[in-house]
C-alpha positions as a Markdown table, in Angstrom:
| # | Residue | x | y | z |
|---|---|---|---|---|
| 1 | Unk | 0.0 | 0.0 | 0.0 |
| 2 | Unk | 2.9 | 2.4 | 0.8 |
| 3 | Unk | 4.3 | 1.9 | -2.7 |
| 4 | Unk | 0.9 | 2.9 | -4.2 |
| 5 | Unk | 0.7 | 6.0 | -2.0 |
| 6 | Unk | 4.2 | 7.1 | -2.9 |
| 7 | Unk | 3.4 | 6.7 | -6.6 |
| 8 | Unk | 0.2 | 8.7 | -6.3 |
| 9 | Unk | 2.0 | 11.4 | -4.3 |
| 10 | Unk | 4.8 | 11.6 | -6.9 |
| 11 | Unk | 2.0 | 12.3 | -9.5 |
| 12 | Unk | 0.5 | 14.9 | -7.2 |
| 13 | Unk | -2.6 | 12.8 | -6.7 |
| 14 | Unk | -4.4 | 12.1 | -3.4 |
| 15 | Unk | -3.8 | 8.8 | -1.7 |
| 16 | Unk | -7.6 | 8.4 | -1.1 |
| 17 | Unk | -10.8 | 9.6 | -2.6 |
| 18 | Unk | -13.6 | 10.8 | -0.3 |
| 19 | Unk | -17.3 | 10.7 | -1.0 |
| 20 | Unk | -18.3 | 14.4 | -1.3 |
| 21 | Unk | -21.8 | 13.7 | -2.6 |
| 22 | Unk | -23.5 | 14.8 | 0.6 |
| 23 | Unk | -24.0 | 18.2 | 2.0 |
| 24 | Unk | -21.5 | 17.9 | 4.9 |
| 25 | Unk | -17.8 | 18.4 | 4.8 |
| 26 | Unk | -15.7 | 15.2 | 4.7 |
| 27 | Unk | -14.4 | 14.2 | 8.1 |
| 28 | Unk | -10.8 | 14.8 | 7.0 |
| 29 | Unk | -11.6 | 18.4 | 6.0 |
| 30 | Unk | -13.2 | 19.0 | 9.4 |
| 31 | Unk | -10.2 | 17.6 | 11.2 |
| 32 | Unk | -7.9 | 19.9 | 9.2 |
| 33 | Unk | -10.0 | 22.9 | 10.0 |
| 34 | Unk | -9.9 | 22.0 | 13.7 |
| 35 | Unk | -6.1 | 21.6 | 13.6 |
| 36 | Unk | -5.7 | 25.0 | 11.8 |
| 37 | Unk | -8.0 | 26.7 | 14.3 |
| 38 | Unk | -6.1 | 25.1 | 17.2 |
| 39 | Unk | -2.9 | 26.6 | 15.8 |
| 40 | Unk | -4.3 | 30.2 | 15.6 |
| 41 | Unk | -6.6 | 30.0 | 12.7 |
| 42 | Unk | -6.8 | 32.5 | 9.9 |
| 43 | Unk | -4.9 | 35.1 | 11.9 |
| 44 | Unk | -1.9 | 32.8 | 12.3 |
| 45 | Unk | -2.0 | 31.8 | 8.6 |
| 46 | Unk | -2.1 | 35.5 | 7.5 |
| 47 | Unk | 0.9 | 36.2 | 9.8 |
| 48 | Unk | 2.8 | 33.4 | 8.2 |
| 49 | Unk | 2.0 | 34.6 | 4.8 |
| 50 | Unk | 3.0 | 38.2 | 5.6 |
| 51 | Unk | 6.4 | 36.9 | 7.0 |
| 52 | Unk | 7.3 | 35.3 | 3.7 |
| 53 | Unk | 8.9 | 38.3 | 2.0 |
| 54 | Unk | 11.1 | 39.0 | 5.0 |
| 55 | Unk | 12.1 | 35.3 | 5.2 |
| 56 | Unk | 12.8 | 35.3 | 1.4 |
| 57 | Unk | 15.1 | 38.3 | 1.8 |
| 58 | Unk | 17.0 | 36.7 | 4.7 |
| 59 | Unk | 17.4 | 33.4 | 2.8 |
| 60 | Unk | 18.8 | 35.3 | -0.2 |
| 61 | Unk | 21.3 | 37.1 | 2.1 |
| 62 | Unk | 22.4 | 33.8 | 3.6 |
| 63 | Unk | 22.9 | 32.3 | 0.1 |
| 64 | Unk | 24.9 | 35.4 | -1.0 |
| 65 | Unk | 27.1 | 35.0 | 2.1 |
| 66 | Unk | 27.7 | 31.3 | 1.3 |
| 67 | Unk | 28.4 | 32.1 | -2.4 |
| 68 | Unk | 30.8 | 34.9 | -1.4 |
| 69 | Unk | 32.6 | 32.5 | 1.0 |
| 70 | Unk | 32.9 | 29.9 | -1.7 |
| 71 | Unk | 34.3 | 32.5 | -4.1 |
| 72 | Unk | 36.9 | 33.6 | -1.6 |
| 73 | Unk | 37.8 | 29.9 | -0.9 |
| 74 | Unk | 38.2 | 29.2 | -4.6 |
| 75 | Unk | 40.3 | 32.3 | -5.1 |
| 76 | Unk | 42.5 | 31.2 | -2.2 |
| 77 | Unk | 42.9 | 27.7 | -3.8 |
| 78 | Unk | 43.9 | 29.2 | -7.1 |
| 79 | Unk | 46.4 | 31.7 | -5.7 |
| 80 | Unk | 48.1 | 29.0 | -3.5 |
| 81 | Unk | 49.0 | 26.9 | -6.4 |
C-alpha cells in the first residue's frame, strides 16, 4: 500500500478519494479545520504569509554569504598553487 501511495504522491494525486456527494464536509476536512483553528486559525495563517517576503530576503542574504565564502575559498585555492 505504501508503494501505491508514494506513486500517487509523486504524481501529485491524493492517496484516497472521499465521498463528497453529501452536504456535509468530509471528516478529514473537518479535522484539518480544527487543527488550523487550534494553531491560531486564519490570523496565524495570515501572519505566516505576511512573514514570507522577509524570510525570502533573509534566505537570499544567507545564500549570498555562502556564495561569497565559496568564491573567496576558490580564489585562495587558485592563488596558493
